Structure formats: C-alpha cells, structure tokens
N, C-alpha and C positions, 0 to 999 in steps of 0.2 A: 568299578562300581557304577551302577546305574541307579539314578534316582531323579525324580522331578525337582528335588531341592538343589541338585548340583547344576551349576551353570552349563548349558549345553546338553544336560542329561547324562553325561558320562564323565568319568575321571579314572585315570590310571596312575598308579604309583609303583615305584620299584624300591625294594629294600633288600639289602644284603647284610648279613650278620655273621661274619666268620668268628670263630672262637678257638682259642688255644690255651692249654694248661699243661703244667708239668708237675708230676708227683715226686717229691724228694723226701728222703727220710730213711729211718732205720726200723728196727723191730718195735721200739716203744714210742716213736714219734714220727710225724710226717708234716711236711709243709707243702702246700699246693697253691702256687701263684697261677693266676689266669688272667686273660684279657679278651674281652669281646669288643669288636669294632662294629658299630651300627652306622651304615651308610644308607641314607634315605634321600631320594631326590626332592622331597618336600621339606624335611626337617634338618638336613645336613648330616655331617659326620660327627660321631661322638664315641670316644673310647670309654670303656667301662672296666677298669681294673678291679681285681679281687685277690685276696690272699686268705687262705684258711690254714689253721694249724690244729694238730691233734697230738695229745700226749696220754700215754697209759702209765700213770704213776706207780702202779703196783706190779708192773711187769707186762711182757708182751702178750701173755695168755689171759690177762685179766679182762673181765667184762666191763670194768670201769674205764671210761675214756673221757677226757676233758677236751672240749672242742671250742674253738673261737674262730671267727672270720670277720673280715672288714672289707668293704668295697664301696664302689661308687656306681651309681646307676643312671640310666636315661630311659625314659618311656615317652614315646611320642604322644602329644596331647590328643 
C-alpha cells in the first residue's frame, strides 16, 4: 500500500488463509465441519472453525431442507 498517511509512504502485509472442510452424510442428512486458519504478519494467527448441518425431514427427494450452522470468525481491523 502506498499512501502519504503511512509512515515512510509504503507498507506491505502478507496474509495466508488456508481452508479445509469435509462433507459427511447420507441421502437425507449432511454434516460439514470446516476450518480456516488466518495467518497475517500484522494481526497474528487465528483459527476459525465452523460446522454446518442439513436434514431433509420428508425424504431425500424433498425440496424441504432444514439447515443450521455455527462458527467462530476473525476479521482484521
């Protein structure tokens, strides 16, 4: 980044965010756990886990699907 407001006029940052997930399940349900690891040279390293679930209560071919997910997040300021 280049800006007159940045000391020295320039600043560089490196960020890496690998992500992995696995889809588990059957015809009527699925469970998808995942993990993102944010590694930033200014803000540090933060894991952000997530799990999502889906159920088709009326059968595998039903258009009705119930979904839920929970996770934790990090966003650099």
